[in-house]
N, C-alpha and C positions, 0 to 999 in steps of 0.2 A: 504492500499501499502506498503510496506517495505520501509526503507530509507537505498538509498545502496551510501552514498557518494553523491559528488554534483552532482547536476542537470547540463546536458551541453547544452541540447537543449529541448525546449518543443514548441509543433509544433500542432495547431490546424485546420484544415479543413473540413469543413462542420461536417459533421459524422464521421471522424477519429479522434483519437488524439494520436499523436507518440510522444515517450518519449525516450530519450537515455538517460544512464546515466554511470557514473565510477564508477566502484571498480574492486574489485581483478580482477574477471571476467567480460568481457563485458556484459551489459544486455543490450537486447532493447526490446521495449514492443510497441505494438502495438494494439489498442482496439476500436472496432466497437461497434457501439449501434445503435439499429431500432426499436423503441417504449420498450415495456416491455423485448425484449432479448438483451443479448450483448455478444459478445466474443472479447476476448486479447488474445494475445501469448505474452508469457516469452522467448527470447532467452535464455539457460541456455551453451549452449558451449561458447568455446571460438571464436569471428567472425574473427579473424585475418585480423580485418581493414577493411572488407568486409561491404558495406553497404546493410542490409537485409532489410530495409523498403518496397521497390518495391515487394520483393517478399511476405512479411510476408501482404503486403494487399492484394496481390491476394489471396493466399490462404484462407484468411480470408472472402475475397468474397465467394469462393469455398465454404468453411465449410459453412456458412451463408445460400447458396440456400440449402442446404441439411438439415440444421440443426433445420432454423423457420420451414421446413414442418412436423418434427417429434416431435416438441415440445407438447405435451398433451395438448389438449385441457381445459383453467382451472388450468394449472401449477400452484404450489404456489411457492412463490419467495423462490430461492436459488441459490447454484451452484456446478458445477462440474468441477473439473479439470482433465484434462489425459494429461501425459507426453510422449514424444511420440520420437523416434530416427528415423531422414529420411537418409538414403542413398544419395549419389551426384546425383543418376540419378531418386531421386525423390520418389523413394520405401521405405514404412512404414516398419521398421525391428523389432521395440519390441513398446508397446502400455502399459501403468499403469495408474490406473486408483488410483489420487492422492489425489482427495479429492472428497466427495460427499456429497451428501445432505440427502442419508438414502432415498431419493424417487425415485425409482427404473424407474420409466416414463422419468425423466429427464436422469437420467445415461444412460440409451439404447438411447435417443436420442440422447446425447451427444457423443459416442460409435457409435453408427450407421451411425452417419454424418461423420465419418472419416472413417469409414473401407467400405461406399456406395461409397466414392470417388475413393477406389482401391491403386491409388498415388497421390501424390502431382505432381507440376513441379518439372524439375529439379533445384538443388541448382545453385545458382549463378557462372558461370564458373570462378570467379576469387578466390572462395572461395575454399582450396586444402586440408579440411580436411577429416578426415575417414567418418564422419556424423556429423549431427548437430542432436542435441538434445535441444526440445523445450515444454512448457507447455501451452495447450491452457486451458483456462477458460471459461465457458460457462455459463452464469448466468441469472435467469429469476428474473425482477426487479420488485418491489410491483406496 
C-alpha cells in the first residue's frame, strides 16, 4: 500500500475495509475479500467532497459476482489492475490494463468481469465532474 499523507479514517465492517486518505488528490479505497479472492478500488479523480464509499461498495459487489465465477480453477496467486473511466450515467468510456500477473486466465477473468456488466450504476448525483477515474485491483491470494 502506498503512503499518501495522513490517514483520516479507517473503518472495518465484516469483510469490508474502508480507508480514506488525504493527499494532493483525494484517494478513497474500498476493499472486499472473500476467501482467496479480493478486489479493491482506488478513486483517482477528485471526488469534489462527495462520499463515494456506498457507490464503491455497490460496484465491488456487482464486480465480485462476475469475477468470482470467471477466475480459473486452481488460479495461482497474483493480481491484475484495471483503470477505467466512468461517465456520470455509469457507462464505461475507457479501460486500461495497468498491472498484470502475466497470467492470461486471470487477466481475462478480471477484464470480462467489467465488460460483462456493460454499465455501472450512475455516479452519485452530488458529483458534478465530467467523469470518474478509478483503478480496480483483482487479487488471488495464496
